[in-house]
C-alpha positions in Angstrom: 180.0 272.1 159.0 177.8 273.6 156.6 178.6 277.1 155.1 176.6 279.9 157.7 178.5 277.8 159.9 181.7 278.3 158.4 181.4 281.9 157.3 180.3 282.6 161.7 183.7 280.7 163.1 185.6 282.8 160.4 184.4 286.1 161.3 185.1 284.8 164.8 188.7 284.4 164.4 189.0 287.6 162.4 187.9 289.2 165.5 190.0 287.4 168.1 193.4 288.0 165.5 192.2 291.8 165.7 192.6 291.4 169.3 189.4 291.5 171.0 190.0 288.1 172.4 192.2 285.4 172.7 192.3 282.0 171.0 192.0 280.4 173.6 188.8 282.2 175.2 187.2 282.0 171.9 186.8 277.9 171.7 184.5 278.5 174.8 182.7 281.6 173.4 182.1 279.6 170.1 180.8 276.2 171.8 178.4 279.0 173.5 177.5 280.9 170.5 177.1 277.7 168.0 175.5 275.7 171.1 178.5 273.4 171.3 178.1 271.8 167.9 181.3 272.9 166.8 181.9 269.6 165.2 185.1 269.5 163.2 185.2 273.2 163.4 188.3 273.3 165.7 190.3 271.8 162.7 189.3 275.0 161.0 190.3 276.9 163.2 194.4 276.0 163.1 193.7 276.1 159.4 192.5 280.0 159.9 194.8 280.9 162.7 197.9 279.2 161.6 198.4 281.8 158.4 197.9 284.4 160.8 200.2 283.8 162.8 202.5 283.4 159.6 201.5 286.6 158.1 201.1 289.2 160.7 204.3 288.0 162.7 202.1 287.0 165.7 201.6 284.4 168.3 197.8 283.3 169.0 198.6 281.8 172.6 197.7 284.4 175.3 200.4 286.6 176.7 201.1 286.5 180.9 203.6 288.6 181.7 205.8 291.8 180.2 208.5 293.5 180.5 207.7 297.1 181.4 209.7 300.3 181.9 207.3 301.4 185.4 206.4 305.3 184.8 203.7 305.1 187.8 205.3 305.8 190.5 206.1 308.9 190.3 203.7 311.6 191.4 204.5 314.3 189.3 203.4 312.4 186.2 200.1 310.7 187.6 199.2 314.5 188.4 200.2 316.0 184.8 198.0 312.6 183.4 195.0 312.6 185.6 194.6 316.5 184.8 194.8 315.8 181.7 192.0 313.1 182.0 189.8 314.5 184.6 189.2 317.4 182.2 188.6 315.6 178.8 186.0 313.5 181.3 184.2 317.2 182.5 183.8 318.0 179.2 181.0 314.7 178.8 178.3 317.5 180.0 178.9 320.1 178.1 178.3 321.0 174.3 182.5 320.0 173.9 181.8 316.2 174.9 184.9 314.1 173.6 182.4 311.4 171.4 183.3 308.0 173.0 185.1 309.3 175.7 183.7 307.3 178.8 185.1 306.7 182.7 185.5 303.0 182.1 188.4 303.2 179.1 190.3 306.1 181.4 193.7 304.3 182.3 194.9 304.5 186.6 197.4 306.9 186.1 199.3 304.6 188.9 199.5 301.5 185.8 201.7 304.3 183.4 204.2 302.1 182.0 206.4 301.5 178.6 206.3 297.8 177.2 209.2 296.1 175.9 207.8 292.8 175.5 204.7 290.7 176.5 205.2 286.7 176.7 203.5 283.6 177.4 205.5 282.0 180.4 204.5 279.0 182.5 205.0 278.3 186.5 207.9 276.0 187.3 207.6 272.8 188.5 209.7 271.1 191.2 209.6 268.0 189.9 209.8 268.8 186.2 213.1 266.9 184.6 215.8 268.7 183.9 215.9 268.5 180.5 212.1 270.1 180.1 213.0 272.7 182.6 215.6 274.3 179.9 213.1 274.3 177.4 209.8 275.6 178.9 209.4 279.4 179.3 208.8 279.9 182.9 209.1 283.2 185.3 212.3 281.6 186.6 213.9 281.5 183.6 212.8 284.8 182.3 214.2 286.7 185.4 217.0 284.7 184.3 217.6 286.2 181.3 216.8 289.5 182.5 219.4 289.4 184.9 222.0 288.0 182.7 221.5 291.7 181.2 222.1 293.6 184.7 225.9 294.1 183.6 225.5 295.8 180.6 222.0 297.7 181.7 224.2 299.0 185.0 227.0 300.6 182.8 224.3 302.4 180.9 222.4 303.8 183.9 219.0 305.2 184.7 216.7 306.1 182.2 215.3 309.6 181.3 212.1 309.3 179.7 210.9 312.6 178.0 207.2 311.9 177.5 207.1 314.5 174.3 204.6 313.2 171.9 200.7 312.3 171.9 198.8 309.9 169.8 196.3 307.2 168.9 195.9 303.9 167.2 193.2 304.6 165.2 190.9 303.3 162.1 188.6 306.1 160.4 185.8 304.9 162.4 187.5 306.5 165.1 190.4 305.9 168.1 191.4 303.1 169.9 194.1 303.9 171.9 195.7 307.4 173.1 198.7 307.5 174.3 201.9 309.4 175.1 205.3 308.4 174.3 209.4 309.5 174.2 210.8 310.6 170.9 212.7 308.1 169.3 213.8 310.1 166.4 215.8 313.2 165.7 214.4 316.3 165.7 215.3 319.9 165.1 216.8 321.8 168.2 217.6 318.4 170.1 220.6 319.6 172.6 223.0 316.9 173.4 222.1 315.9 176.5 218.5 314.9 174.9 220.5 313.0 172.2 222.1 311.3 174.6 219.1 310.2 176.4 217.5 309.5 173.9 220.0 307.2 172.3 220.5 305.7 175.7 216.6 304.7 176.2 216.8 302.9 172.6 220.0 301.1 173.7 218.3 300.2 176.3 215.1 299.2 175.0 216.4 297.4 172.3 219.1 295.5 173.8 216.1 293.8 176.3 213.6 293.4 173.0 216.3 292.3 171.5 217.9 289.5 173.6 213.6 288.4 174.5 213.3 288.1 171.0 215.8 286.0 170.2 215.7 283.2 172.9 212.4 282.5 172.3 209.9 284.5 174.8 208.7 287.9 172.3 207.2 286.0 169.5 205.6 289.4 168.3 207.9 289.9 165.1 207.0 293.4 164.9 209.3 296.1 165.7 209.3 297.7 169.3 207.2 301.1 169.8 207.4 302.4 172.6 204.2 304.1 174.3 202.6 305.2 177.6 198.9 304.1 177.5 196.1 306.7 178.9 192.9 305.9 177.4 191.9 302.3 176.0 188.7 301.4 174.7 189.4 297.4 175.4 188.5 298.1 179.1 185.3 299.9 178.3 182.3 298.6 180.4 179.8 297.0 179.4 182.4 295.0 177.8 179.7 294.5 174.3 180.3 298.0 173.9 183.9 297.7 173.6 183.5 297.9 169.8 183.3 301.6 170.4 185.5 304.1 169.8 186.5 307.4 170.4 187.4 311.1 168.8 190.5 311.6 168.5 189.6 314.5 166.4 187.5 315.8 169.8 190.5 316.1 171.7 192.3 317.9 169.3 189.7 320.7 169.2 189.4 320.1 173.2 190.5 322.7 175.8 192.4 320.3 177.7 195.1 319.9 175.0 196.5 322.5 175.5 196.9 322.5 178.7 199.8 319.3 178.0 200.9 321.2 174.2 204.5 321.9 174.0 202.9 324.5 171.2 200.1 325.4 172.9 198.9 328.6 170.6 198.5 326.1 167.9 197.0 322.8 167.3 200.3 321.3 165.4 199.3 317.7 164.3 202.4 315.9 162.5 201.3 313.5 160.2 203.9 311.0 159.8 204.1 307.1 158.0 202.7 304.7 160.5 205.2 302.2 162.5 204.4 298.8 162.5 201.9 299.1 165.3 202.0 296.9 168.3 199.5 296.8 170.2 200.4 293.3 172.0 203.0 295.2 173.7 200.3 297.3 175.8 199.4 295.3 178.5 197.4 297.9 179.8 194.8 296.2 177.3 192.3 293.2 179.0 194.4 289.9 179.4 192.3 287.9 177.8 192.8 289.2 174.7 195.8 289.2 172.0 198.4 291.3 170.0 196.3 292.7 167.8 197.0 291.9 164.1 196.4 294.9 162.5 197.3 298.9 163.3 194.2 300.7 164.6 192.1 297.9 164.5 189.3 297.5 167.0 188.8 293.7 166.5 185.0 294.6 165.5 185.3 296.0 162.4 184.5 294.3 159.9 187.0 292.7 157.5 186.5 293.8 154.6 186.7 297.7 155.6 190.3 299.4 155.5 192.1 298.8 159.9 193.8 301.8 159.8 193.8 305.3 158.3 197.2 305.5 156.1 199.6 307.9 158.8 200.0 308.2 162.1 198.8 311.6 163.5 201.1 313.0 166.3 200.9 316.1 168.8 203.9 317.6 170.7 203.1 317.5 173.7 205.2 318.2 177.1 204.4 315.6 179.8 207.7 315.9 181.6 210.5 313.7 181.6 210.8 310.9 184.5 213.8 308.8 185.4 213.5 304.6 185.5 215.9 302.9 187.3 214.9 299.5 187.4 213.1 297.0 184.4 210.4 294.8 185.8 208.7 291.9 184.9 205.0 292.3 185.4 202.1 290.2 185.4 199.5 291.2 182.9 195.7 292.0 184.5 197.1 292.2 187.8 196.3 295.1 190.4 198.5 296.0 193.5 197.8 297.3 196.3 198.0 300.8 194.6 196.6 299.5 191.3 199.8 299.2 189.8 201.0 296.2 187.9 202.3 293.6 189.7 206.0 293.0 189.6 207.5 289.0 190.1 210.8 290.4 189.9 213.5 292.9 187.7 216.9 294.0 187.5 218.1 297.4 188.3 219.8 300.1 185.8 221.7 301.4 189.0 225.3 300.0 189.5 225.9 297.7 192.9 222.3 297.1 193.2 
């Protein structure tokens, strides 16, 4: 394999590792780009991807399912998020337009959720030997594991999810994902009820995530970061323009932001030390993608450039508090009758169910 092809292939695999596509689909795409004459390059692909898996703690396999705390069923939340998204889009015909914003990257509010982990599952085969069934990670075995937690989960009861933080996954070139999330750390003036709800949410999410990670279903070794995606550039159409990011600074200056801010008279931005952001826990991305290896990377920036800014910018907002009474196992990239993610099963957080 000559040096030019080698450099192109190495760059291509770095793009895969940054989350723009999956390794499974990259082989096909590389064959097309190279005219099908990759020769021994697949061995080179494996040699480059193994260090990525070890260093970044991610799996290069394509995720098929994810554990979800569904939120899109709440009409009030759909209204708040939908109005905010629509107001931002209306600015596109004004001098205050949000750079890089496009209707194709706006997430349908019916699909809103918090992700507890993504995984690659196989369909069970009735003719598979019992020994193979126990070693395979299937939809059925994942549901069995989830159901085994039901006694502990029902003791906790339904969860209250306050959506109080607005932030982005961004690089120095712009933002890739706009998200809203609950507060996960102690804050000033927190009431006893808010403290109890926050700690219960953390306990339940940590229990589920930790259990599935210990059983080998979740292979991403980074900490769980709860977030609910409302804008995502990986959906941009045409797909050839997915490298185009959007401006978080423009959103911070926008009038629509004041409609959801906790302190609407000021643009109060909290700069905090970044947590290991896990876009692999973000199934609103195209199902053909893999976990993003670097925080804030669009998956298309040259690897020689810094992948992320040094701090994570967070805005205090108030989109409401919403009850979640079930944990679902959903299909990546699926679309139900209302455009919701399709659930293949779940477990109740309520006793007696």
